[in-house]
N, C-alpha and C positions, 0 to 999 in steps of 0.2 A: 536407522531411519530409511525407509524405502523411498523410491522415487515418487510414488503416488503421494505419500505423506508430505514429503518435501514440497512438491508442486502445490498441494492444497494449502499448506501453511504459508508459502510465499504468496500465493494467489489471494488468500484471505487477508493477509497484511496489506498487500497492495490495494485491494478493494477498499479496506477500511480507511487507509490513508487518502485514497482518491476521493472517497465519499466525503470525508471530513474536509478536504481541501475545497471541494466543489460546493458543498451545502452548509457546512458548519465551520468556517475558518476561525471563528472566535473560540470555539471549543479546542481546536488544535493549538491555537496560540496559548490558551490557558494551560493545556497539557505540556506544552513546550516550556512554559515558565516554571511549572512544578518539577519537571524532570531536568532542568538545566544543569543541575549539579551532577546528575548521574549519567546523562546522555548528552552528546553534543547538541548544541542549539540548532534549530532549523533556521537556515539563513533567511534574511529578509527578502532575498531575490525569489525564494520559493513562494513567499506570500504575494510578491508583486506579480508573479506569473502563475497564480494559483489555479486558474482555469486550465491552462496548458498542462501543468503538472498533474492536476486531478484527472484530466481525460487520459493522459499518458499512463497513469497508474491504473486506471480502470481497464485500459487495453491490455496492459501487462497482466492484470488479474484474470481477464478472460482467457488470455493465452495460457497462463499457468493452469487454470481449471481445465482447459482443453488438453493440455499435456497430461494432467492427472487422469483424465478420462482415457486418453490414448494408452498410457502405461497400464491402467487397470484392465483394459480390453486385450492388450497385447500380451501381458505376462500373467 
């Protein structure tokens, strides 16, 4: 896996989670209930501070997309 692919993958996941936390928290809660047996539960603190977590994840996604762009231009 190259650095560009890794950065784009992490950025896309962070963007998706941030978008769901900000605009569709009920969908994320339903997905959490469905995947509770396979993946660790999303803590209730995450949902109580969902706007802060959502914005933080969107910033992380933007940074990862920038890093992917930087790696693609540099190498």
